[in-house]
N, CA, C and O atoms as a GROMACS GRO file, in nm:
protein
  436
    1UNK      N    1  -2.852  13.601   7.740
    1UNK     CA    2  -2.867  13.497   7.650
    1UNK      C    3  -2.960  13.397   7.732
    1UNK      O    4  -2.943  13.369   7.850
    2UNK      N    5  -3.051  13.353   7.660
    2UNK     CA    6  -3.148  13.277   7.740
    2UNK      C    7  -3.176  13.132   7.691
    2UNK      O    8  -3.282  13.071   7.693
    3UNK      N    9  -3.029  13.086   7.637
    3UNK     CA   10  -3.034  12.958   7.545
    3UNK      C   11  -3.066  12.841   7.652
    3UNK      O   12  -3.036  12.851   7.771
    4UNK      N   13  -3.134  12.723   7.589
    4UNK     CA   14  -3.188  12.575   7.672
    4UNK      C   15  -3.029  12.521   7.618
    4UNK      O   16  -2.957  12.554   7.523
    5UNK      N   17  -3.016  12.432   7.721
    5UNK     CA   18  -2.909  12.340   7.695
    5UNK      C   19  -3.009  12.188   7.606
    5UNK      O   20  -3.131  12.169   7.609
    6UNK      N   21  -2.929  12.126   7.554
    6UNK     CA   22  -2.974  12.022   7.472
    6UNK      C   23  -3.061  11.900   7.595
    6UNK      O   24  -3.160  11.837   7.556
    7UNK      N   25  -3.028  11.888   7.682
    7UNK     CA   26  -3.121  11.847   7.791
    7UNK      C   27  -3.223  11.897   7.803
    7UNK      O   28  -3.315  11.816   7.812
    8UNK      N   29  -3.262  12.045   7.809
    8UNK     CA   30  -3.368  12.091   7.822
    8UNK      C   31  -3.469  12.106   7.702
    8UNK      O   32  -3.584  12.147   7.717
    9UNK      N   33  -3.413  12.067   7.576
    9UNK     CA   34  -3.510  12.102   7.456
    9UNK      C   35  -3.575  11.962   7.418
    9UNK      O   36  -3.524  11.851   7.403
   10UNK      N   37  -3.697  12.005   7.407
   10UNK     CA   38  -3.804  11.887   7.313
   10UNK      C   39  -3.753  11.866   7.196
   10UNK      O   40  -3.676  11.940   7.134
   11UNK      N   41  -3.816  11.720   7.153
   11UNK     CA   42  -3.714  11.658   7.033
   11UNK      C   43  -3.768  11.745   6.894
   11UNK      O   44  -3.704  11.744   6.789
   12UNK      N   45  -3.888  11.816   6.912
   12UNK     CA   46  -3.887  11.913   6.780
   12UNK      C   47  -3.784  12.009   6.792
   12UNK      O   48  -3.710  12.026   6.695
   13UNK      N   49  -3.765  12.092   6.923
   13UNK     CA   50  -3.644  12.186   6.930
   13UNK      C   51  -3.515  12.130   6.894
   13UNK      O   52  -3.442  12.178   6.808
   14UNK      N   53  -3.489  12.019   6.969
   14UNK     CA   54  -3.376  11.980   6.933
   14UNK      C   55  -3.359  11.941   6.769
   14UNK      O   56  -3.246  11.969   6.729
   15UNK      N   57  -3.437  11.890   6.678
   15UNK     CA   58  -3.423  11.856   6.567
   15UNK      C   59  -3.386  11.983   6.460
   15UNK      O   60  -3.301  11.998   6.372
   16UNK      N   61  -3.503  12.070   6.517
   16UNK     CA   62  -3.466  12.223   6.482
   16UNK      C   63  -3.317  12.262   6.478
   16UNK      O   64  -3.259  12.285   6.372
   17UNK      N   65  -3.251  12.269   6.611
   17UNK     CA   66  -3.147  12.311   6.615
   17UNK      C   67  -3.006  12.229   6.557
   17UNK      O   68  -2.893  12.277   6.554
   18UNK      N   69  -3.042  12.109   6.519
   18UNK     CA   70  -2.951  11.986   6.474
   18UNK      C   71  -2.984  12.063   6.321
   18UNK      O   72  -2.896  12.139   6.281
   19UNK      N   73  -3.117  12.044   6.227
   19UNK     CA   74  -3.097  12.143   6.117
   19UNK      C   75  -3.029  12.276   6.113
   19UNK      O   76  -2.962  12.302   6.014
   20UNK      N   77  -3.037  12.349   6.194
   20UNK     CA   78  -2.953  12.481   6.193
   20UNK      C   79  -2.806  12.456   6.200
   20UNK      O   80  -2.739  12.510   6.112
   21UNK      N   81  -2.748  12.390   6.284
   21UNK     CA   82  -2.616  12.361   6.284
   21UNK      C   83  -2.575  12.284   6.162
   21UNK      O   84  -2.465  12.323   6.123
   22UNK      N   85  -2.622  12.198   6.095
   22UNK     CA   86  -2.595  12.134   5.990
   22UNK      C   87  -2.579  12.244   5.883
   22UNK      O   88  -2.475  12.256   5.818
   23UNK      N   89  -2.692  12.329   5.865
   23UNK     CA   90  -2.667  12.437   5.745
   23UNK      C   91  -2.562  12.515   5.764
   23UNK      O   92  -2.497  12.554   5.666
   24UNK      N   93  -2.529  12.552   5.895
   24UNK     CA   94  -2.424  12.650   5.939
   24UNK      C   95  -2.297  12.550   5.898
   24UNK      O   96  -2.212  12.607   5.829
   25UNK      N   97  -2.274  12.440   5.921
   25UNK     CA   98  -2.153  12.366   5.892
   25UNK      C   99  -2.164  12.355   5.755
   25UNK      O  100  -2.060  12.400   5.706
   26UNK      N  101  -2.262  12.306   5.647
   26UNK     CA  102  -2.229  12.330   5.528
   26UNK      C  103  -2.209  12.477   5.507
   26UNK      O  104  -2.108  12.494   5.440
   27UNK      N  105  -2.250  12.555   5.529
   27UNK     CA  106  -2.195  12.731   5.470
   27UNK      C  107  -2.039  12.722   5.525
   27UNK      O  108  -1.959  12.761   5.440
   28UNK      N  109  -1.999  12.692   5.607
   28UNK     CA  110  -1.880  12.687   5.656
   28UNK      C  111  -1.804  12.624   5.579
   28UNK      O  112  -1.707  12.686   5.534
   29UNK      N  113  -1.830  12.453   5.532
   29UNK     CA  114  -1.735  12.402   5.430
   29UNK      C  115  -1.730  12.462   5.318
   29UNK      O  116  -1.614  12.470   5.279
   30UNK      N  117  -1.828  12.523   5.227
   30UNK     CA  118  -1.842  12.620   5.134
   30UNK      C  119  -1.743  12.738   5.142
   30UNK      O  120  -1.690  12.782   5.040
   31UNK      N  121  -1.721  12.787   5.261
   31UNK     CA  122  -1.618  12.884   5.264
   31UNK      C  123  -1.511  12.849   5.280
   31UNK      O  124  -1.430  12.937   5.248
   32UNK      N  125  -1.449  12.719   5.330
   32UNK     CA  126  -1.378  12.635   5.325
   32UNK      C  127  -1.313  12.682   5.467
   32UNK      O  128  -1.192  12.702   5.476
   33UNK      N  129  -1.405  12.700   5.584
   33UNK     CA  130  -1.337  12.753   5.723
   33UNK      C  131  -1.335  12.620   5.794
   33UNK      O  132  -1.435  12.613   5.866
   34UNK      N  133  -1.277  12.537   5.799
   34UNK     CA  134  -1.262  12.397   5.799
   34UNK      C  135  -1.274  12.392   5.980
   34UNK      O  136  -1.368  12.323   6.022
   35UNK      N  137  -1.212  12.440   6.056
   35UNK     CA  138  -1.268  12.476   6.200
   35UNK      C  139  -1.392  12.474   6.231
   35UNK      O  140  -1.433  12.376   6.294
   36UNK      N  141  -1.484  12.579   6.196
   36UNK     CA  142  -1.615  12.615   6.222
   36UNK      C  143  -1.685  12.515   6.159
   36UNK      O  144  -1.805  12.509   6.189
   37UNK      N  145  -1.644  12.437   6.081
   37UNK     CA  146  -1.718  12.365   6.012
   37UNK      C  147  -1.711  12.227   6.101
   37UNK      O  148  -1.809  12.154   6.081
   38UNK      N  149  -1.639  12.188   6.174
   38UNK     CA  150  -1.597  12.094   6.226
   38UNK      C  151  -1.650  12.119   6.383
   38UNK      O  152  -1.683  12.021   6.450
   39UNK      N  153  -1.656  12.240   6.433
   39UNK     CA  154  -1.706  12.291   6.534
   39UNK      C  155  -1.896  12.246   6.528
   39UNK      O  156  -1.952  12.178   6.614
   40UNK      N  157  -1.959  12.302   6.412
   40UNK     CA  158  -2.080  12.333   6.409
   40UNK      C  159  -2.132  12.154   6.351
   40UNK      O  160  -2.253  12.136   6.367
   41UNK      N  161  -2.072  12.053   6.301
   41UNK     CA  162  -2.093  11.897   6.303
   41UNK      C  163  -2.068  11.862   6.462
   41UNK      O  164  -2.163  11.817   6.526
   42UNK      N  165  -1.961  11.879   6.516
   42UNK     CA  166  -1.966  11.817   6.664
   42UNK      C  167  -2.109  11.864   6.746
   42UNK      O  168  -2.169  11.798   6.831
   43UNK      N  169  -2.143  11.994   6.696
   43UNK     CA  170  -2.243  12.042   6.828
   43UNK      C  171  -2.378  11.973   6.747
   43UNK      O  172  -2.477  11.972   6.820
   44UNK      N  173  -2.394  11.933   6.651
   44UNK     CA  174  -2.471  11.833   6.582
   44UNK      C  175  -2.520  11.711   6.643
   44UNK      O  176  -2.625  11.671   6.694
   45UNK      N  177  -2.372  11.656   6.614
   45UNK     CA  178  -2.353  11.520   6.670
   45UNK      C  179  -2.413  11.506   6.818
   45UNK      O  180  -2.485  11.412   6.851
   46UNK      N  181  -2.369  11.625   6.917
   46UNK     CA  182  -2.387  11.620   7.061
   46UNK      C  183  -2.570  11.625   7.051
   46UNK      O  184  -2.645  11.539   7.097
   47UNK      N  185  -2.605  11.734   6.987
   47UNK     CA  186  -2.753  11.753   6.994
   47UNK      C  187  -2.859  11.609   6.967
   47UNK      O  188  -2.967  11.583   7.021
   48UNK      N  189  -2.791  11.542   6.878
   48UNK     CA  190  -2.872  11.435   6.795
   48UNK      C  191  -2.831  11.350   6.928
   48UNK      O  192  -2.936  11.299   6.967
   49UNK      N  193  -2.735  11.317   7.007
   49UNK     CA  194  -2.748  11.210   7.110
   49UNK      C  195  -2.854  11.259   7.221
   49UNK      O  196  -2.874  11.181   7.315
   50UNK      N  197  -2.915  11.368   7.218
   50UNK     CA  198  -3.022  11.379   7.316
   50UNK      C  199  -3.155  11.323   7.246
   50UNK      O  200  -3.250  11.317   7.324
   51UNK      N  201  -3.181  11.286   7.129
   51UNK     CA  202  -3.267  11.211   7.084
   51UNK      C  203  -3.283  11.047   7.085
   51UNK      O  204  -3.378  10.973   7.059
   52UNK      N  205  -3.139  11.021   7.128
   52UNK     CA  206  -3.152  10.867   7.136
   52UNK      C  207  -3.153  10.868   7.290
   52UNK      O  208  -3.102  10.947   7.368
   53UNK      N  209  -3.251  10.720   7.319
   53UNK     CA  210  -3.248  10.658   7.440
   53UNK      C  211  -3.103  10.617   7.488
   53UNK      O  212  -3.034  10.578   7.394
   54UNK      N  213  -3.046  10.615   7.598
   54UNK     CA  214  -2.958  10.602   7.644
   54UNK      C  215  -2.965  10.446   7.663
   54UNK      O  216  -2.873  10.373   7.627
   55UNK      N  217  -3.057  10.408   7.710
   55UNK     CA  218  -3.069  10.276   7.758
   55UNK      C  219  -3.086  10.185   7.606
   55UNK      O  220  -3.073  10.063   7.622
   56UNK      N  221  -3.108  10.218   7.499
   56UNK     CA  222  -3.058  10.144   7.363
   56UNK      C  223  -2.952  10.131   7.358
   56UNK      O  224  -2.935  10.023   7.302
   57UNK      N  225  -2.838  10.184   7.390
   57UNK     CA  226  -2.707  10.126   7.379
   57UNK      C  227  -2.656  10.051   7.525
   57UNK      O  228  -2.688  10.089   7.638
   58UNK      N  229  -2.572   9.941   7.493
   58UNK     CA  230  -2.599   9.833   7.565
   58UNK      C  231  -2.458   9.817   7.616
   58UNK      O  232  -2.389   9.848   7.519
   59UNK      N  233  -2.382   9.785   7.713
   59UNK     CA  234  -2.272   9.758   7.797
   59UNK      C  235  -2.241   9.638   7.727
   59UNK      O  236  -2.331   9.563   7.692
   60UNK      N  237  -2.122   9.615   7.705
   60UNK     CA  238  -2.044   9.506   7.667
   60UNK      C  239  -2.073   9.467   7.490
   60UNK      O  240  -2.006   9.396   7.414
   61UNK      N  241  -2.183   9.537   7.469
   61UNK     CA  242  -2.204   9.534   7.296
   61UNK      C  243  -2.103   9.600   7.238
   61UNK      O  244  -2.028   9.672   7.304
   62UNK      N  245  -2.088   9.578   7.093
   62UNK     CA  246  -1.987   9.604   6.969
   62UNK      C  247  -2.114   9.687   6.902
   62UNK      O  248  -2.231   9.649   6.894
   63UNK      N  249  -2.054   9.819   6.853
   63UNK     CA  250  -2.120   9.890   6.767
   63UNK      C  251  -2.038   9.933   6.638
   63UNK      O  252  -1.917   9.914   6.653
   64UNK      N  253  -2.061   9.969   6.557
   64UNK     CA  254  -2.025  10.066   6.396
   64UNK      C  255  -2.048  10.182   6.503
   64UNK      O  256  -2.118  10.199   6.603
   65UNK      N  257  -1.955  10.253   6.433
   65UNK     CA  258  -1.923  10.438   6.438
   65UNK      C  259  -1.938  10.468   6.306
   65UNK      O  260  -1.865  10.428   6.215
   66UNK      N  261  -2.053  10.557   6.295
   66UNK     CA  262  -2.123  10.624   6.194
   66UNK      C  263  -1.994  10.719   6.140
   66UNK      O  264  -1.936  10.795   6.218
   67UNK      N  265  -1.957  10.707   5.998
   67UNK     CA  266  -1.843  10.827   5.965
   67UNK      C  267  -1.707  10.766   5.971
   67UNK      O  268  -1.612  10.829   5.923
   68UNK      N  269  -1.689  10.636   6.032
   68UNK     CA  270  -1.589  10.556   6.014
   68UNK      C  271  -1.612  10.386   5.988
   68UNK      O  272  -1.640  10.283   6.051
   69UNK      N  273  -1.577  10.437   5.842
   69UNK     CA  274  -1.641  10.262   5.763
   69UNK      C  275  -1.532  10.183   5.838
   69UNK      O  276  -1.424  10.234   5.869
   70UNK      N  277  -1.570  10.040   5.868
   70UNK     CA  278  -1.498   9.916   5.891
   70UNK      C  279  -1.436   9.930   6.071
   70UNK      O  280  -1.366   9.844   6.125
   71UNK      N  281  -1.481  10.052   6.134
   71UNK     CA  282  -1.417  10.067   6.266
   71UNK      C  283  -1.551  10.004   6.371
   71UNK      O  284  -1.673  10.000   6.354
   72UNK      N  285  -1.478   9.968   6.461
   72UNK     CA  286  -1.599   9.906   6.546
   72UNK      C  287  -1.561   9.934   6.674
   72UNK      O  288  -1.439   9.927   6.693
   73UNK      N  289  -1.666   9.981   6.818
   73UNK     CA  290  -1.626  10.001   6.926
   73UNK      C  291  -1.718   9.931   7.043
   73UNK      O  292  -1.840   9.919   7.030
   74UNK      N  293  -1.658   9.894   7.139
   74UNK     CA  294  -1.693   9.824   7.233
   74UNK      C  295  -1.732   9.888   7.331
   74UNK      O  296  -1.640   9.953   7.381
   75UNK      N  297  -1.855   9.902   7.397
   75UNK     CA  298  -1.935   9.997   7.472
   75UNK      C  299  -1.900   9.928   7.626
   75UNK      O  300  -1.946   9.816   7.649
   76UNK      N  301  -1.825   9.991   7.721
   76UNK     CA  302  -1.821   9.941   7.850
   76UNK      C  303  -1.876   9.981   7.953
   76UNK      O  304  -1.900   9.917   8.056
   77UNK      N  305  -1.904  10.126   7.921
   77UNK     CA  306  -2.031  10.166   8.038
   77UNK      C  307  -2.088  10.335   7.950
   77UNK      O  308  -2.039  10.382   7.847
   78UNK      N  309  -2.172  10.378   8.011
   78UNK     CA  310  -2.215  10.485   7.953
   78UNK      C  311  -2.227  10.575   8.080
   78UNK      O  312  -2.245  10.532   8.194
   79UNK      N  313  -2.210  10.748   8.032
   79UNK     CA  314  -2.211  10.831   8.108
   79UNK      C  315  -2.264  10.936   8.072
   79UNK      O  316  -2.203  11.009   7.994
   80UNK      N  317  -2.398  10.972   8.123
   80UNK     CA  318  -2.482  11.088   8.034
   80UNK      C  319  -2.495  11.016   7.884
   80UNK      O  320  -2.521  10.897   7.865
   81UNK      N  321  -2.470  11.122   7.778
   81UNK     CA  322  -2.472  11.085   7.639
   81UNK      C  323  -2.352  11.033   7.569
   81UNK      O  324  -2.342  11.022   7.446
   82UNK      N  325  -2.242  10.994   7.674
   82UNK     CA  326  -2.152  10.931   7.598
   82UNK      C  327  -2.111  10.777   7.617
   82UNK      O  328  -2.120  10.735   7.732
   83UNK      N  329  -2.080  10.712   7.546
   83UNK     CA  330  -2.040  10.567   7.574
   83UNK      C  331  -1.892  10.539   7.570
   83UNK      O  332  -1.824  10.545   7.468
   84UNK      N  333  -1.854  10.512   7.675
   84UNK     CA  334  -1.711  10.497   7.711
   84UNK      C  335  -1.675  10.352   7.696
   84UNK      O  336  -1.730  10.264   7.762
   85UNK      N  337  -1.561  10.322   7.586
   85UNK     CA  338  -1.496  10.193   7.534
   85UNK      C  339  -1.384  10.221   7.492
   85UNK      O  340  -1.316  10.320   7.519
   86UNK      N  341  -1.354  10.114   7.407
   86UNK     CA  342  -1.257  10.132   7.309
   86UNK      C  343  -1.278  10.062   7.182
   86UNK      O  344  -1.336   9.954   7.174
   87UNK      N  345  -1.222  10.137   7.070
   87UNK     CA  346  -1.191  10.065   6.934
   87UNK      C  347  -1.120   9.944   6.930
   87UNK      O  348  -1.008   9.908   6.968
   88UNK      N  349  -1.256   9.869   6.849
   88UNK     CA  350  -1.144   9.709   6.844
   88UNK      C  351  -1.059   9.703   6.707
   88UNK      O  352  -1.088   9.734   6.591
   89UNK      N  353  -0.956   9.656   6.759
   89UNK     CA  354  -0.822   9.644   6.661
   89UNK      C  355  -0.730   9.776   6.674
   89UNK      O  356  -0.643   9.804   6.591
   90UNK      N  357  -0.756   9.846   6.778
   90UNK     CA  358  -0.676   9.965   6.821
   90UNK      C  359  -0.562   9.948   6.938
   90UNK      O  360  -0.520   9.839   6.976
   91UNK      N  361  -0.527  10.049   6.977
   91UNK     CA  362  -0.430  10.019   7.089
   91UNK      C  363  -0.488  10.024   7.205
   91UNK      O  364  -0.425  10.019   7.311
   92UNK      N  365  -0.629  10.034   7.196
   92UNK     CA  366  -0.736   9.970   7.354
   92UNK      C  367  -0.698  10.062   7.424
   92UNK      O  368  -0.641  10.035   7.529
   93UNK      N  369  -0.722  10.210   7.384
   93UNK     CA  370  -0.757  10.319   7.493
   93UNK      C  371  -0.858  10.359   7.540
   93UNK      O  372  -0.932  10.379   7.443
   94UNK      N  373  -0.921  10.389   7.652
   94UNK     CA  374  -1.062  10.412   7.676
   94UNK      C  375  -1.111  10.552   7.599
   94UNK      O  376  -1.029  10.642   7.618
   95UNK      N  377  -1.178  10.576   7.550
   95UNK     CA  378  -1.237  10.701   7.488
   95UNK      C  379  -1.384  10.708   7.497
   95UNK      O  380  -1.459  10.612   7.513
   96UNK      N  381  -1.419  10.844   7.483
   96UNK     CA  382  -1.599  10.823   7.503
   96UNK      C  383  -1.647  10.887   7.344
   96UNK      O  384  -1.595  10.977   7.277
   97UNK      N  385  -1.741  10.821   7.321
   97UNK     CA  386  -1.800  10.853   7.194
   97UNK      C  387  -1.949  10.918   7.195
   97UNK      O  388  -2.034  10.837   7.233
   98UNK      N  389  -1.985  11.016   7.169
   98UNK     CA  390  -2.151  11.051   7.176
   98UNK      C  391  -2.197  10.927   7.121
   98UNK      O  392  -2.142  10.865   7.030
   99UNK      N  393  -2.322  10.886   7.194
   99UNK     CA  394  -2.367  10.765   7.153
   99UNK      C  395  -2.450  10.803   7.045
   99UNK      O  396  -2.519  10.707   7.010
  100UNK      N  397  -2.477  10.929   6.962
  100UNK     CA  398  -2.543  10.914   6.858
  100UNK      C  399  -2.463  10.865   6.707
  100UNK      O  400  -2.511  10.856   6.594
  101UNK      N  401  -2.320  10.839   6.758
  101UNK     CA  402  -2.265  10.813   6.635
  101UNK      C  403  -2.254  10.653   6.621
  101UNK      O  404  -2.203  10.595   6.525
  102UNK      N  405  -2.314  10.588   6.739
  102UNK     CA  406  -2.318  10.440   6.767
  102UNK      C  407  -2.405  10.375   6.674
  102UNK      O  408  -2.519  10.422   6.660
  103UNK      N  409  -2.375  10.290   6.617
  103UNK     CA  410  -2.430  10.234   6.499
  103UNK      C  411  -2.460  10.068   6.552
  103UNK      O  412  -2.373  10.007   6.614
  104UNK      N  413  -2.572  10.016   6.524
  104UNK     CA  414  -2.604   9.872   6.538
  104UNK      C  415  -2.494   9.816   6.407
  104UNK      O  416  -2.487   9.865   6.294
  105UNK      N  417  -2.409   9.695   6.463
  105UNK     CA  418  -2.338   9.619   6.378
  105UNK      C  419  -2.421   9.550   6.282
  105UNK      O  420  -2.360   9.538   6.176
  106UNK      N  421  -2.563   9.487   6.278
  106UNK     CA  422  -2.622   9.445   6.206
  106UNK      C  423  -2.688   9.545   6.104
  106UNK      O  424  -2.755   9.634   6.156
  107UNK      N  425  -2.682   9.544   6.005
  107UNK     CA  426  -2.767   9.661   5.905
  107UNK      C  427  -2.885   9.658   5.941
  107UNK      O  428  -2.933   9.573   6.016
  108UNK      N  429  -2.939   9.743   5.896
  108UNK     CA  430  -3.092   9.774   5.866
  108UNK      C  431  -3.170   9.748   5.997
  108UNK      O  432  -3.279   9.692   5.994
  109UNK      N  433  -3.097   9.803   6.144
  109UNK     CA  434  -3.164   9.809   6.266
  109UNK      C  435  -3.173   9.932   6.297
  109UNK      O  436  -3.230   9.965   6.401
   0.00000   0.00000   0.00000
């Protein structure tokens, strides 16, 4: 198999890959295959992270978490396509989130 990893893909290839993964996730969900659905969802999120400029995520800033209404994440530092930090109001344990699920706190940005 001669598959490219996400870092080697062009923007167009990433968008096509994300569309394929989302379609596979949709089919798995329809068939009730929850674990397969989760795998494809996570792969699509990771592929999406390569469409975002890591410089757009700022250390020390607070972001909303896509798919987790009312939850906020404070970024401590970036490593690759992951933002390391902690969720506000939680146990304050450090975790890494793909940068593709971080949204600006201000709506419409």
